[in-house]
Chimera marker file (.cmm) of the C-alpha trace (Angstrom):
<marker_set name="trace">
<marker id="1" x="19.046" y="-7.774" z="-8.062" r="1" g="1" b="0" radius="0.5"/>
<marker id="2" x="16.364" y="-5.640" z="-9.690" r="1" g="1" b="0" radius="0.5"/>
<marker id="3" x="14.926" y="-2.944" z="-7.443" r="1" g="1" b="0" radius="0.5"/>
<marker id="4" x="11.535" y="-3.575" z="-5.885" r="1" g="1" b="0" radius="0.5"/>
<marker id="5" x="9.321" y="-1.051" z="-4.186" r="1" g="1" b="0" radius="0.5"/>
<marker id="6" x="6.653" y="-2.071" z="-1.683" r="1" g="1" b="0" radius="0.5"/>
<marker id="7" x="3.753" y="0.308" z="-1.132" r="1" g="1" b="0" radius="0.5"/>
<marker id="8" x="1.160" y="0.311" z="1.618" r="1" g="1" b="0" radius="0.5"/>
<marker id="9" x="-2.013" y="2.237" z="0.851" r="1" g="1" b="0" radius="0.5"/>
<marker id="10" x="-4.338" y="3.273" z="3.644" r="1" g="1" b="0" radius="0.5"/>
<marker id="11" x="-7.364" y="4.172" z="1.549" r="1" g="1" b="0" radius="0.5"/>
<marker id="12" x="-10.407" y="6.229" z="2.390" r="1" g="1" b="0" radius="0.5"/>
<marker id="13" x="-13.258" y="7.586" z="0.323" r="1" g="1" b="0" radius="0.5"/>
<marker id="14" x="-11.561" y="10.931" z="-0.361" r="1" g="1" b="0" radius="0.5"/>
<marker id="15" x="-7.874" y="10.476" z="0.585" r="1" g="1" b="0" radius="0.5"/>
<marker id="16" x="-5.043" y="7.969" z="0.371" r="1" g="1" b="0" radius="0.5"/>
<marker id="17" x="-2.028" y="7.754" z="2.671" r="1" g="1" b="0" radius="0.5"/>
<marker id="18" x="0.833" y="5.920" z="0.972" r="1" g="1" b="0" radius="0.5"/>
<marker id="19" x="4.161" y="4.646" z="2.275" r="1" g="1" b="0" radius="0.5"/>
<marker id="20" x="6.791" y="3.221" z="-0.066" r="1" g="1" b="0" radius="0.5"/>
<marker id="21" x="9.754" y="1.158" z="1.137" r="1" g="1" b="0" radius="0.5"/>
<marker id="22" x="12.555" y="-0.510" z="-0.792" r="1" g="1" b="0" radius="0.5"/>
<marker id="23" x="13.490" y="-4.189" z="-0.601" r="1" g="1" b="0" radius="0.5"/>
<marker id="24" x="15.702" y="-3.498" z="2.434" r="1" g="1" b="0" radius="0.5"/>
<marker id="25" x="12.938" y="-1.738" z="4.362" r="1" g="1" b="0" radius="0.5"/>
<marker id="26" x="14.190" y="1.817" z="3.880" r="1" g="1" b="0" radius="0.5"/>
<marker id="27" x="11.337" y="4.287" z="3.623" r="1" g="1" b="0" radius="0.5"/>
<marker id="28" x="11.402" y="5.967" z="0.227" r="1" g="1" b="0" radius="0.5"/>
<marker id="29" x="8.495" y="8.293" z="0.916" r="1" g="1" b="0" radius="0.5"/>
<marker id="30" x="5.292" y="8.763" z="2.811" r="1" g="1" b="0" radius="0.5"/>
<marker id="31" x="2.613" y="11.000" z="1.381" r="1" g="1" b="0" radius="0.5"/>
<marker id="32" x="-1.067" y="11.816" z="1.282" r="1" g="1" b="0" radius="0.5"/>
<marker id="33" x="-3.082" y="12.569" z="-1.847" r="1" g="1" b="0" radius="0.5"/>
<marker id="34" x="-6.625" y="12.577" z="-3.184" r="1" g="1" b="0" radius="0.5"/>
<marker id="35" x="-8.401" y="9.358" z="-4.069" r="1" g="1" b="0" radius="0.5"/>
<marker id="36" x="-8.674" y="9.918" z="-7.817" r="1" g="1" b="0" radius="0.5"/>
<marker id="37" x="-7.343" y="7.350" z="-10.271" r="1" g="1" b="0" radius="0.5"/>
<marker id="38" x="-5.014" y="9.901" z="-11.848" r="1" g="1" b="0" radius="0.5"/>
<marker id="39" x="-3.364" y="10.823" z="-8.535" r="1" g="1" b="0" radius="0.5"/>
<marker id="40" x="-2.721" y="7.200" z="-7.568" r="1" g="1" b="0" radius="0.5"/>
<marker id="41" x="-1.442" y="6.286" z="-11.029" r="1" g="1" b="0" radius="0.5"/>
<marker id="42" x="0.910" y="9.295" z="-11.101" r="1" g="1" b="0" radius="0.5"/>
<marker id="43" x="2.258" y="8.440" z="-7.626" r="1" g="1" b="0" radius="0.5"/>
<marker id="44" x="2.915" y="4.787" z="-8.473" r="1" g="1" b="0" radius="0.5"/>
<marker id="45" x="4.556" y="5.557" z="-11.824" r="1" g="1" b="0" radius="0.5"/>
<marker id="46" x="7.157" y="7.752" z="-10.095" r="1" g="1" b="0" radius="0.5"/>
<marker id="47" x="8.424" y="4.876" z="-7.942" r="1" g="1" b="0" radius="0.5"/>
<marker id="48" x="11.566" y="2.921" z="-8.892" r="1" g="1" b="0" radius="0.5"/>
<marker id="49" x="11.664" y="-0.704" z="-10.023" r="1" g="1" b="0" radius="0.5"/>
<marker id="50" x="8.925" y="-3.283" z="-9.827" r="1" g="1" b="0" radius="0.5"/>
<marker id="51" x="6.117" y="-1.972" z="-7.635" r="1" g="1" b="0" radius="0.5"/>
<marker id="52" x="4.009" y="-4.155" z="-5.356" r="1" g="1" b="0" radius="0.5"/>
<marker id="53" x="1.038" y="-2.571" z="-3.592" r="1" g="1" b="0" radius="0.5"/>
<marker id="54" x="-0.815" y="-3.696" z="-0.470" r="1" g="1" b="0" radius="0.5"/>
<marker id="55" x="-4.237" y="-2.429" z="0.472" r="1" g="1" b="0" radius="0.5"/>
<marker id="56" x="-6.935" y="-3.685" z="2.760" r="1" g="1" b="0" radius="0.5"/>
<marker id="57" x="-10.005" y="-5.295" z="1.223" r="1" g="1" b="0" radius="0.5"/>
<marker id="58" x="-12.450" y="-2.671" z="2.451" r="1" g="1" b="0" radius="0.5"/>
<marker id="59" x="-15.572" y="-1.251" z="0.825" r="1" g="1" b="0" radius="0.5"/>
<marker id="60" x="-13.586" y="0.945" z="-1.616" r="1" g="1" b="0" radius="0.5"/>
<marker id="61" x="-10.757" y="-1.423" z="-2.607" r="1" g="1" b="0" radius="0.5"/>
<marker id="62" x="-11.817" y="-2.157" z="-6.217" r="1" g="1" b="0" radius="0.5"/>
<marker id="63" x="-11.331" y="1.415" z="-7.406" r="1" g="1" b="0" radius="0.5"/>
<marker id="64" x="-7.802" y="1.568" z="-5.975" r="1" g="1" b="0" radius="0.5"/>
<marker id="65" x="-6.922" y="-1.940" z="-7.168" r="1" g="1" b="0" radius="0.5"/>
<marker id="66" x="-7.860" y="-1.097" z="-10.747" r="1" g="1" b="0" radius="0.5"/>
<marker id="67" x="-5.927" y="2.194" z="-10.734" r="1" g="1" b="0" radius="0.5"/>
<marker id="68" x="-2.803" y="0.501" z="-9.325" r="1" g="1" b="0" radius="0.5"/>
<marker id="69" x="-2.971" y="-2.232" z="-11.976" r="1" g="1" b="0" radius="0.5"/>
<marker id="70" x="-3.316" y="0.466" z="-14.645" r="1" g="1" b="0" radius="0.5"/>
<marker id="71" x="-0.081" y="1.987" z="-13.286" r="1" g="1" b="0" radius="0.5"/>
<marker id="72" x="1.658" y="-1.368" z="-13.772" r="1" g="1" b="0" radius="0.5"/>
<marker id="73" x="1.761" y="-2.415" z="-10.122" r="1" g="1" b="0" radius="0.5"/>
<marker id="74" x="1.139" y="-5.851" z="-8.693" r="1" g="1" b="0" radius="0.5"/>
<marker id="75" x="-1.631" y="-5.583" z="-6.092" r="1" g="1" b="0" radius="0.5"/>
<marker id="76" x="-2.104" y="-7.722" z="-2.995" r="1" g="1" b="0" radius="0.5"/>
<marker id="77" x="-5.320" y="-7.392" z="-0.986" r="1" g="1" b="0" radius="0.5"/>
<marker id="78" x="-4.973" y="-7.882" z="2.723" r="1" g="1" b="0" radius="0.5"/>
<marker id="79" x="-7.508" y="-9.314" z="5.112" r="1" g="1" b="0" radius="0.5"/>
<marker id="80" x="-8.332" y="-6.252" z="7.261" r="1" g="1" b="0" radius="0.5"/>
<marker id="81" x="-9.139" y="-8.219" z="10.396" r="1" g="1" b="0" radius="0.5"/>
<marker id="82" x="-5.985" y="-10.329" z="10.339" r="1" g="1" b="0" radius="0.5"/>
<marker id="83" x="-3.786" y="-7.386" z="9.358" r="1" g="1" b="0" radius="0.5"/>
<marker id="84" x="-5.039" y="-5.433" z="12.371" r="1" g="1" b="0" radius="0.5"/>
<marker id="85" x="-4.162" y="-8.316" z="14.688" r="1" g="1" b="0" radius="0.5"/>
<marker id="86" x="-0.588" y="-8.483" z="13.375" r="1" g="1" b="0" radius="0.5"/>
<marker id="87" x="0.056" y="-4.755" z="13.147" r="1" g="1" b="0" radius="0.5"/>
<marker id="88" x="-1.606" y="-3.657" z="16.393" r="1" g="1" b="0" radius="0.5"/>
<marker id="89" x="0.064" y="-0.493" z="17.577" r="1" g="1" b="0" radius="0.5"/>
<marker id="90" x="-0.508" y="1.775" z="20.508" r="1" g="1" b="0" radius="0.5"/>
<marker id="91" x="-0.079" y="4.718" z="18.141" r="1" g="1" b="0" radius="0.5"/>
<marker id="92" x="-2.823" y="4.405" z="15.548" r="1" g="1" b="0" radius="0.5"/>
<marker id="93" x="-2.817" y="6.587" z="12.453" r="1" g="1" b="0" radius="0.5"/>
<marker id="94" x="-3.144" y="6.388" z="8.687" r="1" g="1" b="0" radius="0.5"/>
<marker id="95" x="0.645" y="6.777" z="8.350" r="1" g="1" b="0" radius="0.5"/>
<marker id="96" x="1.282" y="3.885" z="10.745" r="1" g="1" b="0" radius="0.5"/>
<marker id="97" x="-1.261" y="1.735" z="8.889" r="1" g="1" b="0" radius="0.5"/>
<marker id="98" x="0.230" y="2.431" z="5.458" r="1" g="1" b="0" radius="0.5"/>
<marker id="99" x="3.761" y="1.696" z="6.684" r="1" g="1" b="0" radius="0.5"/>
<marker id="100" x="2.615" y="-1.535" z="8.359" r="1" g="1" b="0" radius="0.5"/>
<marker id="101" x="1.008" y="-2.689" z="5.097" r="1" g="1" b="0" radius="0.5"/>
<marker id="102" x="4.186" y="-1.935" z="3.115" r="1" g="1" b="0" radius="0.5"/>
<marker id="103" x="6.381" y="-3.701" z="5.665" r="1" g="1" b="0" radius="0.5"/>
<marker id="104" x="4.170" y="-6.788" z="5.930" r="1" g="1" b="0" radius="0.5"/>
<marker id="105" x="4.095" y="-7.028" z="2.135" r="1" g="1" b="0" radius="0.5"/>
<marker id="106" x="7.897" y="-6.733" z="1.934" r="1" g="1" b="0" radius="0.5"/>
<marker id="107" x="8.338" y="-9.443" z="4.555" r="1" g="1" b="0" radius="0.5"/>
<marker id="108" x="5.798" y="-11.682" z="2.790" r="1" g="1" b="0" radius="0.5"/>
<marker id="109" x="3.784" y="-11.696" z="6.022" r="1" g="1" b="0" radius="0.5"/>
<marker id="110" x="0.682" y="-9.899" z="4.766" r="1" g="1" b="0" radius="0.5"/>
<marker id="111" x="-2.506" y="-11.877" z="5.503" r="1" g="1" b="0" radius="0.5"/>
<marker id="112" x="-4.219" y="-11.976" z="2.134" r="1" g="1" b="0" radius="0.5"/>
<marker id="113" x="-7.907" y="-11.707" z="1.332" r="1" g="1" b="0" radius="0.5"/>
<marker id="114" x="-9.153" y="-14.131" z="-1.285" r="1" g="1" b="0" radius="0.5"/>
<link id1="1" id2="2" r="1" g="1" b="0" radius="0.2"/>
<link id1="2" id2="3" r="1" g="1" b="0" radius="0.2"/>
<link id1="3" id2="4" r="1" g="1" b="0" radius="0.2"/>
<link id1="4" id2="5" r="1" g="1" b="0" radius="0.2"/>
<link id1="5" id2="6" r="1" g="1" b="0" radius="0.2"/>
<link id1="6" id2="7" r="1" g="1" b="0" radius="0.2"/>
<link id1="7" id2="8" r="1" g="1" b="0" radius="0.2"/>
<link id1="8" id2="9" r="1" g="1" b="0" radius="0.2"/>
<link id1="9" id2="10" r="1" g="1" b="0" radius="0.2"/>
<link id1="10" id2="11" r="1" g="1" b="0" radius="0.2"/>
<link id1="11" id2="12" r="1" g="1" b="0" radius="0.2"/>
<link id1="12" id2="13" r="1" g="1" b="0" radius="0.2"/>
<link id1="13" id2="14" r="1" g="1" b="0" radius="0.2"/>
<link id1="14" id2="15" r="1" g="1" b="0" radius="0.2"/>
<link id1="15" id2="16" r="1" g="1" b="0" radius="0.2"/>
<link id1="16" id2="17" r="1" g="1" b="0" radius="0.2"/>
<link id1="17" id2="18" r="1" g="1" b="0" radius="0.2"/>
<link id1="18" id2="19" r="1" g="1" b="0" radius="0.2"/>
<link id1="19" id2="20" r="1" g="1" b="0" radius="0.2"/>
<link id1="20" id2="21" r="1" g="1" b="0" radius="0.2"/>
<link id1="21" id2="22" r="1" g="1" b="0" radius="0.2"/>
<link id1="22" id2="23" r="1" g="1" b="0" radius="0.2"/>
<link id1="23" id2="24" r="1" g="1" b="0" radius="0.2"/>
<link id1="24" id2="25" r="1" g="1" b="0" radius="0.2"/>
<link id1="25" id2="26" r="1" g="1" b="0" radius="0.2"/>
<link id1="26" id2="27" r="1" g="1" b="0" radius="0.2"/>
<link id1="27" id2="28" r="1" g="1" b="0" radius="0.2"/>
<link id1="28" id2="29" r="1" g="1" b="0" radius="0.2"/>
<link id1="29" id2="30" r="1" g="1" b="0" radius="0.2"/>
<link id1="30" id2="31" r="1" g="1" b="0" radius="0.2"/>
<link id1="31" id2="32" r="1" g="1" b="0" radius="0.2"/>
<link id1="32" id2="33" r="1" g="1" b="0" radius="0.2"/>
<link id1="33" id2="34" r="1" g="1" b="0" radius="0.2"/>
<link id1="34" id2="35" r="1" g="1" b="0" radius="0.2"/>
<link id1="35" id2="36" r="1" g="1" b="0" radius="0.2"/>
<link id1="36" id2="37" r="1" g="1" b="0" radius="0.2"/>
<link id1="37" id2="38" r="1" g="1" b="0" radius="0.2"/>
<link id1="38" id2="39" r="1" g="1" b="0" radius="0.2"/>
<link id1="39" id2="40" r="1" g="1" b="0" radius="0.2"/>
<link id1="40" id2="41" r="1" g="1" b="0" radius="0.2"/>
<link id1="41" id2="42" r="1" g="1" b="0" radius="0.2"/>
<link id1="42" id2="43" r="1" g="1" b="0" radius="0.2"/>
<link id1="43" id2="44" r="1" g="1" b="0" radius="0.2"/>
<link id1="44" id2="45" r="1" g="1" b="0" radius="0.2"/>
<link id1="45" id2="46" r="1" g="1" b="0" radius="0.2"/>
<link id1="46" id2="47" r="1" g="1" b="0" radius="0.2"/>
<link id1="47" id2="48" r="1" g="1" b="0" radius="0.2"/>
<link id1="48" id2="49" r="1" g="1" b="0" radius="0.2"/>
<link id1="49" id2="50" r="1" g="1" b="0" radius="0.2"/>
<link id1="50" id2="51" r="1" g="1" b="0" radius="0.2"/>
<link id1="51" id2="52" r="1" g="1" b="0" radius="0.2"/>
<link id1="52" id2="53" r="1" g="1" b="0" radius="0.2"/>
<link id1="53" id2="54" r="1" g="1" b="0" radius="0.2"/>
<link id1="54" id2="55" r="1" g="1" b="0" radius="0.2"/>
<link id1="55" id2="56" r="1" g="1" b="0" radius="0.2"/>
<link id1="56" id2="57" r="1" g="1" b="0" radius="0.2"/>
<link id1="57" id2="58" r="1" g="1" b="0" radius="0.2"/>
<link id1="58" id2="59" r="1" g="1" b="0" radius="0.2"/>
<link id1="59" id2="60" r="1" g="1" b="0" radius="0.2"/>
<link id1="60" id2="61" r="1" g="1" b="0" radius="0.2"/>
<link id1="61" id2="62" r="1" g="1" b="0" radius="0.2"/>
<link id1="62" id2="63" r="1" g="1" b="0" radius="0.2"/>
<link id1="63" id2="64" r="1" g="1" b="0" radius="0.2"/>
<link id1="64" id2="65" r="1" g="1" b="0" radius="0.2"/>
<link id1="65" id2="66" r="1" g="1" b="0" radius="0.2"/>
<link id1="66" id2="67" r="1" g="1" b="0" radius="0.2"/>
<link id1="67" id2="68" r="1" g="1" b="0" radius="0.2"/>
<link id1="68" id2="69" r="1" g="1" b="0" radius="0.2"/>
<link id1="69" id2="70" r="1" g="1" b="0" radius="0.2"/>
<link id1="70" id2="71" r="1" g="1" b="0" radius="0.2"/>
<link id1="71" id2="72" r="1" g="1" b="0" radius="0.2"/>
<link id1="72" id2="73" r="1" g="1" b="0" radius="0.2"/>
<link id1="73" id2="74" r="1" g="1" b="0" radius="0.2"/>
<link id1="74" id2="75" r="1" g="1" b="0" radius="0.2"/>
<link id1="75" id2="76" r="1" g="1" b="0" radius="0.2"/>
<link id1="76" id2="77" r="1" g="1" b="0" radius="0.2"/>
<link id1="77" id2="78" r="1" g="1" b="0" radius="0.2"/>
<link id1="78" id2="79" r="1" g="1" b="0" radius="0.2"/>
<link id1="79" id2="80" r="1" g="1" b="0" radius="0.2"/>
<link id1="80" id2="81" r="1" g="1" b="0" radius="0.2"/>
<link id1="81" id2="82" r="1" g="1" b="0" radius="0.2"/>
<link id1="82" id2="83" r="1" g="1" b="0" radius="0.2"/>
<link id1="83" id2="84" r="1" g="1" b="0" radius="0.2"/>
<link id1="84" id2="85" r="1" g="1" b="0" radius="0.2"/>
<link id1="85" id2="86" r="1" g="1" b="0" radius="0.2"/>
<link id1="86" id2="87" r="1" g="1" b="0" radius="0.2"/>
<link id1="87" id2="88" r="1" g="1" b="0" radius="0.2"/>
<link id1="88" id2="89" r="1" g="1" b="0" radius="0.2"/>
<link id1="89" id2="90" r="1" g="1" b="0" radius="0.2"/>
<link id1="90" id2="91" r="1" g="1" b="0" radius="0.2"/>
<link id1="91" id2="92" r="1" g="1" b="0" radius="0.2"/>
<link id1="92" id2="93" r="1" g="1" b="0" radius="0.2"/>
<link id1="93" id2="94" r="1" g="1" b="0" radius="0.2"/>
<link id1="94" id2="95" r="1" g="1" b="0" radius="0.2"/>
<link id1="95" id2="96" r="1" g="1" b="0" radius="0.2"/>
<link id1="96" id2="97" r="1" g="1" b="0" radius="0.2"/>
<link id1="97" id2="98" r="1" g="1" b="0" radius="0.2"/>
<link id1="98" id2="99" r="1" g="1" b="0" radius="0.2"/>
<link id1="99" id2="100" r="1" g="1" b="0" radius="0.2"/>
<link id1="100" id2="101" r="1" g="1" b="0" radius="0.2"/>
<link id1="101" id2="102" r="1" g="1" b="0" radius="0.2"/>
<link id1="102" id2="103" r="1" g="1" b="0" radius="0.2"/>
<link id1="103" id2="104" r="1" g="1" b="0" radius="0.2"/>
<link id1="104" id2="105" r="1" g="1" b="0" radius="0.2"/>
<link id1="105" id2="106" r="1" g="1" b="0" radius="0.2"/>
<link id1="106" id2="107" r="1" g="1" b="0" radius="0.2"/>
<link id1="107" id2="108" r="1" g="1" b="0" radius="0.2"/>
<link id1="108" id2="109" r="1" g="1" b="0" radius="0.2"/>
<link id1="109" id2="110" r="1" g="1" b="0" radius="0.2"/>
<link id1="110" id2="111" r="1" g="1" b="0" radius="0.2"/>
<link id1="111" id2="112" r="1" g="1" b="0" radius="0.2"/>
<link id1="112" id2="113" r="1" g="1" b="0" radius="0.2"/>
<link id1="113" id2="114" r="1" g="1" b="0" radius="0.2"/>
</marker_set>
């Protein structure tokens, strides 16, 4: 089986929090970086195997979508309202959000935005 990496991006205007997990759910890394195209592309290109990225369809999603596609990743947009309902957590943080997105994508349970 070819390796797959699932990435959850919690995106903001000036920063991104990313969590990458493998196909078995093991966390490969969790990091924070600036919101420039070059930083996102460099991060995604370092990951092993086929990369699938989940991000919420918020006001800034297009910029991140385009950069991820440039890096060769498959991008899935999530419905922010439905994702929140599924991934409700008592501990709320950007790290928790990015990991929830990666996990929901891996499990094929991510509510998609169309």
